[in-house]
C-alpha positions in Angstrom: 0.4 0.2 0.0 1.3 3.2 -1.2 1.7 6.6 1.1 -1.5 7.8 -0.8 -3.8 5.5 0.4 -2.4 5.4 4.0 -2.7 9.1 3.7 -6.9 8.7 2.3 -7.1 5.5 5.1 -6.7 7.5 7.7 -8.1 10.4 6.3 -11.2 8.5 5.7 -11.3 6.7 8.7 -8.8 8.5 11.3 -10.2 6.0 14.4 -10.0 2.7 12.5 -6.9 3.4 11.6 -5.6 4.3 14.8 -7.2 1.1 16.0 -5.6 -1.4 13.7 -2.5 0.5 14.8 -2.9 -0.3 18.5 -3.3 -3.6 17.6 1.3 -3.5 17.1 1.0 -3.0 21.0 0.0 -5.5 24.0 -2.3 -4.5 26.3 -3.6 -6.2 29.0 -7.3 -4.3 28.4 -7.7 -3.3 24.8 -8.6 0.2 23.8 -12.3 -0.2 22.3 -13.3 3.3 22.8 -10.2 4.9 20.8 -11.0 8.2 20.4 -12.3 11.2 22.9 -13.0 14.8 22.9 -13.6 16.2 26.7 -13.4 19.2 28.5 -9.7 18.3 29.5 -8.8 17.5 25.5 -8.7 15.7 23.2 -7.8 12.0 24.4 -6.9 8.9 22.2 -7.7 5.1 23.5 -9.1 6.1 26.0 -10.4 2.7 28.1 -7.1 1.0 27.0 -4.9 -0.1 30.3 -1.1 -1.0 29.0 2.3 -0.4 30.5 5.3 1.5 28.0 8.2 -0.5 29.8 6.9 -4.0 28.9 6.3 -3.1 25.9 9.5 -2.0 25.3 11.9 -5.0 27.0 9.6 -7.8 28.3 7.1 -8.2 25.6 10.9 -8.9 23.5 12.2 -11.3 26.0 8.9 -12.9 26.2 8.9 -13.6 21.9 12.3 -15.3 23.1 14.4 -12.1 21.3 16.1 -11.8 24.4 19.2 -12.6 23.1 18.9 -9.7 20.5 21.0 -6.5 21.7 18.8 -3.2 22.7 21.2 -0.5 23.1 25.1 -0.3 22.1 26.7 2.2 24.3 29.5 4.0 22.0 31.4 6.7 24.6 34.9 8.2 22.3 35.0 10.1 25.7 36.1 7.5 28.2 37.1 5.2 25.0 34.7 2.3 25.3 31.6 1.0 23.9 29.5 -1.6 25.7 26.1 -3.9 24.1 23.5 -4.3 26.4 20.9 -7.6 24.7 16.9 -7.8 26.2 17.3 -10.1 29.0 20.2 -7.7 30.2 18.4 -4.4 29.9 15.3 -6.9 31.4 17.2 -7.6 34.4 18.3 -4.2 35.4 15.2 -2.4 34.8 13.2 -4.4 37.3 16.2 -3.7 40.0 16.7 -0.4 38.6 12.4 0.0 39.5 12.7 -1.8 42.5 15.1 0.3 44.5 13.4 3.1 43.0 10.0 1.5 44.8 12.7 1.0 48.2 12.4 4.8 48.2 8.7 5.2 47.8 8.6 5.9 44.1 4.8 4.1 43.2 2.3 5.6 40.2 1.7 8.8 39.1 5.2 10.0 41.3 7.2 12.1 39.3 10.7 11.9 39.1 13.5 14.1 37.5 16.5 12.6 35.7 19.5 14.7 35.0 22.5 12.8 33.5 24.2 12.6 30.4 24.3 9.7 27.8 24.9 6.7 29.1 23.1 3.6 29.6 21.4 4.1 32.7 20.1 7.3 31.6 17.6 5.3 29.6 17.0 2.3 32.2 16.0 4.8 34.7 13.5 6.5 32.2 12.6 2.7 31.6 11.9 2.2 35.4 10.1 4.7 35.8 7.3 3.7 32.9 7.7 0.0 34.8 6.0 1.5 37.9 3.4 4.1 35.8 5.4 7.1 37.2 6.6 10.2 35.1 9.4 11.3 34.8 11.5 13.9 33.2 14.5 14.5 31.8 16.9 17.1 32.4 19.8 17.9 30.3 23.1 16.8 32.4 25.0 20.1 33.3 21.8 22.2 33.4 22.3 25.3 35.1 21.0 24.9 38.9 18.5 27.8 38.3 16.8 25.9 35.2 16.6 22.5 37.1 15.2 24.2 40.2 12.1 25.4 37.8 11.8 22.0 37.0 11.7 20.6 40.6 9.0 23.1 41.7 7.0 22.4 38.7 6.9 18.9 38.2 7.7 18.4 42.1 9.3 15.1 41.8 9.5 12.8 45.0 13.3 11.0 43.9 16.0 12.9 41.4 18.3 10.3 39.8 21.3 11.5 39.0 25.7 11.1 37.5 28.0 12.7 39.3 29.4 13.9 35.9 29.6 14.6 32.6 32.1 14.6 29.8 32.8 17.2 27.3 35.9 16.9 25.1 38.5 18.8 27.3 36.8 18.5 30.4 34.1 16.8 33.0 31.3 18.9 34.5 30.4 18.3 37.1 26.5 17.3 37.9 26.5 16.9 42.0 27.3 21.0 42.6 24.5 21.9 39.9 21.7 19.4 41.4 22.5 20.4 45.4 22.4 24.3 44.1 19.1 24.0 42.3 17.6 21.9 45.8 19.0 24.8 47.7 17.1 27.4 45.7 13.5 25.4 44.9 10.6 24.9 47.3 10.0 21.8 46.2 12.5 19.2 48.1 13.4 15.3 46.6 13.0 12.9 49.5 16.1 11.3 48.1 18.7 11.9 45.2 20.5 8.4 43.4 23.6 9.0 42.3 25.4 6.9 39.7 29.2 7.8 40.4 30.7 8.0 37.4 35.0 6.8 37.7 36.6 10.2 35.9 34.5 12.1 39.2 33.2 10.7 41.9 30.5 12.8 43.6 30.5 13.5 47.7 27.3 12.2 49.1 25.3 13.9 51.8 24.2 11.8 54.4 20.2 10.8 55.1 19.4 12.7 51.4 22.1 10.7 48.5 22.2 7.5 47.9 24.8 5.4 45.8 22.6 4.0 42.8 25.3 1.3 41.9 25.3 0.1 46.2 21.2 0.1 45.9 20.9 -1.5 42.6 23.3 -4.1 43.9 21.5 -4.7 46.8 18.2 -5.1 45.4 19.9 -7.4 43.0 21.4 -10.0 45.9 18.4 -9.5 47.6 16.7 -10.4 44.2 13.8 -7.5 44.0 12.7 -7.1 41.0 9.7 -5.1 40.7 7.0 -5.6 37.8 5.0 -3.5 35.4 2.4 -1.7 37.6 -0.7 -1.3 34.6 -1.7 2.3 33.6 -4.3 3.8 31.5 -3.2 4.9 27.9 -4.2 8.5 28.6 -1.9 8.4 31.9 0.8 10.2 31.6 4.5 8.4 30.6 6.6 12.0 31.4 7.2 15.3 31.2 9.9 17.1 29.1 10.3 20.7 29.3 10.2 23.1 26.9 11.5 27.7 26.9 8.0 29.5 26.1 8.3 32.9 24.8 7.5 34.4 27.9 10.6 32.4 28.9 8.7 30.3 31.7 9.6 26.9 31.0 6.4 24.8 29.4 6.1 20.8 30.6 4.7 19.3 27.7 3.3 16.4 29.0 3.5 13.0 27.0 0.6 10.0 27.7 1.3 6.3 27.4 -1.0 4.2 24.6 -0.8 7.1 22.3 3.0 7.6 22.3 3.9 4.2 21.6 1.5 3.3 18.9 2.4 6.8 17.3 6.6 5.7 17.7 5.7 1.9 16.8 4.2 3.4 13.2 7.0 5.8 12.8 9.3 3.0 13.3 8.2 1.2 10.5 6.6 3.7 8.0 8.9 6.6 8.5 12.9 5.7 9.7 11.9 1.8 7.4 13.4 -0.4 10.3 12.2 -3.4 11.3 13.3 -5.7 14.6 16.6 -6.7 15.1 18.0 -3.9 12.9 20.5 -0.9 14.0 19.0 2.9 14.5 21.2 5.6 15.3 19.6 9.0 16.7 22.6 10.7 17.0 20.9 13.2 19.7 20.9 13.9 23.1 18.6 12.0 26.0 17.3 15.6 27.1 15.8 16.3 24.0 12.6 14.9 21.9 14.7 13.1 19.7 16.5 11.6 22.2 13.3 10.1 23.6 11.6 9.4 20.7 14.0 8.0 19.0 16.8 6.6 21.2 14.7 5.5 23.7 10.8 4.7 23.1 11.1 4.0 19.4 13.2 1.7 18.5 12.8 -0.3 21.9 9.1 -0.6 20.9 9.5 -2.5 17.8 12.6 -4.4 19.0 15.0 -2.8 17.0 18.7 -2.0 18.4 19.0 1.8 19.3 23.0 3.3 19.6 23.4 5.9 22.6 26.2 7.7 21.4 28.3 10.1 24.2 30.6 11.7 22.4 30.4 14.5 19.0 30.2 14.6 15.4 33.3 16.4 15.3 36.6 16.6 17.7 36.2 13.0 19.5 38.6 12.7 17.5 37.6 14.0 14.2 35.5 14.9 11.6 34.9 10.9 10.3 33.5 10.1 14.1 30.1 9.4 12.7 31.4 7.2 10.1 33.7 5.0 13.1 29.9 4.8 14.7 28.3 3.6 11.5 30.9 1.2 9.6 31.8 -0.2 13.7 27.8 -0.6 14.6 26.5 -2.0 11.1 23.6 1.3 10.8 20.9 1.4 9.0 19.8 4.9 9.2 21.2 7.9 11.2 18.7 10.5 12.5 21.0 13.6 13.5 20.2 17.8 13.6 21.5 19.9 10.1 23.8 21.3 12.4 25.9 18.7 12.9 26.7 18.2 9.1 27.5 21.9 8.6 30.3 21.1 11.6 30.9 17.7 9.3 31.2 19.8 6.0 32.8 22.6 7.5 36.5 20.7 8.9 36.4 18.2 5.8 34.8 19.8 2.7 35.7 17.2 0.5 33.9 14.4 2.4 37.6 13.0 1.9 37.1 10.5 5.7 34.2 8.7 4.3 36.5 6.9 2.6 38.4 5.6 5.4 35.8 3.9 7.0 33.0 0.9 5.1 29.3 2.3 5.3 28.3 -0.7 3.4 25.4 -1.2 5.7 24.4 2.3 6.0 21.1 3.2 3.8 19.3 6.9 5.0 20.2 9.3 6.5 17.7 11.5 8.7 17.8 15.5 9.5 15.4 17.2 11.3 15.5 19.7 14.3 16.6 23.0 12.0 15.7 23.9 8.6 17.9 21.7 6.2 19.5 23.9 3.6 19.8 22.0 -0.2 23.5 22.6 0.1 24.0 20.3 2.9 22.2 17.7 1.3 23.6 17.6 -2.0 27.1 17.8 0.3 25.8 14.7 2.7 24.3 13.1 -0.8 27.4 13.7 -2.3 29.6 12.2 0.6 27.3 9.5 1.2 26.0 7.8 -1.5 22.9 7.2 -0.2 19.4 9.6 0.2 19.2 11.9 2.6 15.4 12.7 4.0 14.5 16.0 5.6 11.9 15.8 8.7 10.2 18.2 10.6 8.6 18.0 13.8 8.3 19.2 17.4 8.9 18.6 20.8 4.7 18.9 21.3 3.8 16.3 18.6 6.2 13.7 19.2 6.7 12.5 16.1 7.5 13.5 12.5 4.2 15.7 10.9 6.0 15.5 7.8 8.7 13.1 6.5 9.0 11.3 2.6 8.0 8.1 4.1 10.9 5.6 3.8 9.1 2.3 5.0 5.8 2.3 2.8 7.6 4.3 -0.5 10.7 6.7 -1.1 8.5 10.2 -2.8 10.6 12.3 -5.1 13.0 14.7 -2.8 12.9 17.8 -2.9 15.2 19.6 -1.5 14.6 22.3 1.0 11.1 21.0 1.7 10.2 17.5 4.1 7.9 16.0 2.2 4.7 15.5 3.1 2.1 15.3 6.1 2.0 12.1 7.6 -1.2 10.4 8.1 -2.7 11.8 11.6 -1.9 15.1 10.3 -3.4 17.4 8.2 -1.4 20.8 7.3 -3.5 24.3 6.4 -1.0 27.8 5.8 -2.9 30.5 7.2 -2.6 34.2 7.2 -2.6 36.7 9.5 -5.9 37.3 9.7 -7.0 33.0 9.6 -7.5 32.6 5.9 -5.7 30.1 3.9 -3.1 30.9 1.6 -2.3 29.9 -2.5 -0.4 27.0 -3.1 3.6 28.8 -2.9 2.5 31.3 -0.7 4.3 31.8 2.8 2.1 32.1 6.0 1.6 30.8 9.5 1.4 26.5 9.3 -0.8 25.1 11.6 -2.1 21.2 11.5 -6.3 20.6 11.9 -7.3 19.4 15.5 -7.5 16.7 16.5 -3.8 15.4 16.9 -3.1 12.4 16.2 -2.0 10.3 18.6 2.1 10.8 20.5 1.1 14.8 20.4 1.1 16.6 23.5 -2.8 16.1 24.7 -1.4 19.1 27.4 0.7 21.4 29.6 1.9 19.8 33.2 -1.0 21.7 35.0 -1.2 24.3 33.0 -4.3 23.4 30.9 -4.9 27.7 30.5 -1.0 27.9 29.3 -2.1 25.2 26.1 -4.5 27.0 25.4 -3.0 30.0 25.4 0.5 29.1 23.4 -0.8 26.5 21.0 -4.4 26.8 20.2 -6.3 30.5 20.6 -5.0 31.9 17.9 -6.3 30.3 14.9 -9.3 28.8 16.3 -10.0 24.8 15.2 -6.2 24.2 14.5 -2.8 24.1 16.7 -0.5 26.8 16.2 2.9 25.4 15.5 4.8 28.7 15.7 6.3 27.8 12.2 6.4 30.2 8.4 6.5 28.5 5.1 4.1 27.3 2.5 2.7 24.5 1.1 3.5 23.9 -3.0 1.3 22.8 -5.9 2.1 18.9 -5.1 1.0 19.0 -0.9 4.6 19.5 -0.3 5.7 21.3 2.8 8.3 24.0 3.2 9.4 25.3 6.9 11.4 28.1 6.1 11.5 29.7 9.4 9.6 30.6 13.0 6.6 32.9 12.5 8.8 35.5 14.6 11.8 35.1 11.7 9.6 36.5 9.2 10.7 39.9 8.9 9.0 43.6 7.9 11.1 44.9 5.4 9.9 48.5 4.2 6.4 46.7 4.1 7.8 43.4 2.4 7.3 39.8 4.7 10.3 38.2 4.0 11.9 34.7 5.3 14.8 35.2 7.3 15.5 31.3 6.5 14.9 31.7 2.7 17.9 34.1 2.6 20.1 31.8 4.6 19.6 29.2 2.3 20.9 31.6 -0.6 23.8 32.0 2.0 24.6 28.6 2.5 23.9 27.7 -1.2 28.2 30.0 -1.9 30.7 27.7 -2.2 32.5 29.0 0.9 30.5 29.4 3.5 30.0 26.6 6.2 26.5 27.7 8.1 24.9 31.2 8.8 22.1 32.7 11.1 20.0 36.1 9.5 17.9 38.0 11.7 16.1 41.2 11.4 17.3 44.2 13.0 15.9 47.9 13.7 15.9 50.0 11.3 14.5 53.9 11.1 14.1 53.9 7.5 12.5 50.1 6.9 11.5 48.8 10.1 14.1 46.0 10.0 16.9 45.0 7.9 18.6 41.7 7.7 21.1 40.6 9.3 23.3 37.6 8.5 26.4 36.1 10.7 28.8 33.6 8.2 30.8 31.3 9.6 33.6 30.7 6.4 34.8 26.9 5.8 37.8 25.8 6.9 41.0 26.7 4.8 39.4 29.6 3.1 42.3 32.1 2.6 40.2 34.7 0.8 40.2 38.3 1.8 37.0 38.5 4.3 35.8 41.7 2.6 35.2 39.9 -1.2 33.5 36.8 0.0 31.2 39.0 1.9 30.3 41.3 -0.8 29.5 38.0 -3.2 27.2 37.3 -0.3 25.5 40.2 -0.4 25.1 40.2 -4.3 24.1 36.7 -4.4 20.8 37.6 -2.3 20.1 40.6 -4.7 20.6 38.2 -7.7 18.1 35.8 -6.5 15.8 37.2 -4.0 15.7 41.1 -5.0 16.7 44.5 -3.8 13.7 44.1 -1.9 15.5 42.4 0.7 17.9 44.9 1.4 20.8 42.6 2.5 23.7 44.8 3.1 24.5 43.5 6.9 27.5 40.7 6.7 30.0 39.8 9.3 32.2 37.0 9.2 32.4 35.1 12.8 33.9 31.7 14.0 31.1 30.1 15.4 27.4 30.8 16.5 25.4 30.4 19.1 23.3 27.3 19.7 21.6 25.0 22.4 23.1 21.8 22.9 20.5 20.3 20.6 22.2 22.4 17.5 19.8 25.2 17.1 21.1 28.4 16.3 19.9 31.5 18.7 18.7 33.8 16.6 16.1 35.6 19.3 19.1 36.0 21.5 21.6 37.4 18.6 18.4 39.6 17.6 17.9 41.4 21.1 21.5 41.6 21.4 21.6 43.4 18.2 18.6 45.7 19.1 20.1 46.9 22.4 16.9 44.9 23.9 17.3 43.3 27.1 18.3 39.5 27.1 19.3 36.2 29.3 21.2 33.8 29.1 19.7 31.2 27.3 19.3 27.7 29.7 20.2 25.7 26.7 23.1 27.3 25.0 26.3 25.1 24.3 29.1 27.4 24.9 27.8 30.7 26.4 31.7 32.3 25.2 29.9 32.7 21.8 27.5 35.3 23.0 30.4 37.9 24.0 32.0 37.2 20.6 28.9 38.1 18.5 28.8 41.0 20.7 31.8 42.5 19.1 30.9 41.2 15.3 28.1 42.9 15.7 29.9 46.2 17.1 31.2 46.3 13.8 28.6 46.7 11.6 27.6 49.3 14.5 24.8 47.3 16.4 23.2 47.9 18.9 22.5 51.4 17.5 24.3 52.7 21.2 27.4 51.8 19.4 28.1 53.7 16.7 28.9 56.7 19.1 
């Protein structure tokens, strides 16, 4: 059955479609009420009873697949690699859940997980799911003040943390940050269980802190093993905090049943992964990609998932990804476009690819930021496999738009994440809420109800959910992204809606300008943002990172970039402000912090973003902006 048939089957009978997909899971009580809309929002599989951990672990062991590898942990930071079978994973999850039970964790309790890219992070989350507890994974190394806001919002009974995280050339001690957060927070967890890493064990506070290894060992020695606790499909599985426009974190809630149904569908139909095949999502557990496609998605279908503690470059070089793919027989890689821009910058010719056997590798998936065609072209040429864009959000938990390789490979249009997946009906609206014509830019929205797997709400904040997503375009979910749909139904996501700038009355996409600039042979990556202008209201300003090895004068290349925008977009873009920078400020998932740069350029108050990868970059950006006369006060 082709994509179009699947999509039409969903559109003709949404409940029948999702009822059929639910049969891929094992239920204690199979759902009979597939969908319900009530005062608290849209709900899927309302009367179904199941357990996510059982479906991700126990089920495969019971089916005779215990020897199959669940996780491959690969850490260039420690120089170690390890494999965990489904049977070994079950043993560890049972014992970790038992040690959590001993600390009083029950169904519905919240547990914060503050850990790096190690197998224990996944084990902690699965143990929570086993008990019906609600986990909230927070980046290891997240600032104390940010962690404190999550402690106060989620009110966890327990915190599971590692003693430290590892970055190239440095160790980040987590325990002082955790202690600082607990001191700042009004809510105090009852206990903290600390996974002690050899690189920097942490001192423990008597009566509150306990060594994880010792407790897990005691549980195993006493043969304490926790059983799976049945939960409603609509019960929360996790809370994942994402920054809101107000600066107050939004706790995106994910339910149990719809979440696993949607991920199972996506693993098979979008990413073309079958049980036993190796899937690698080069992300972090702290992001939604880590939740969906390092942890729950691969395990839901009995695949093997890679947990990577390293970087695309510098651990040790720009061939790091190719080594992992080669050594572990990775069939498909899913990562952020920024990772490939970093690799391309260090190895513009892709020469390091030739050092590795990539014969098992079939597909590269990119998401997280808009993928410029130049990056796709480079990756295709270097790797010789299809490069597939896909678009989704923390809130949806799985792809809204994709090229469904597991169903059929549709024609690839570079710059587009392709077409809507079953469950999603897209529209592009103007500021008045009216649909725009094909190829016209507007606000991208999704017709409600949202499909299984999408957020049913924000943690204890229904009003905030309605205000953030539902009020601006009644009957639609507001994605916050801007773009257009072409005559073939392909979506083009050009920027966030607040990255559409108004230049002398002309609405222009900064994403479109970035796409043009990325096509220049000397540009590794770039960011374009709107800055205030007394005459035109706003004008675009470009920060450009050059490829390594470029030895022409900066002014020459910058002039070519200005001309390129003039030639390909037109004089209306008014693009004249451009400066070379060594690097761009990004979140730890690779998203460029355009909003922060804009505030600095406009002389507005700004706060250090909690998720920034390296705060020092903002000082570099501030100096670069001064050379262009921004903020305006600096002209004096």
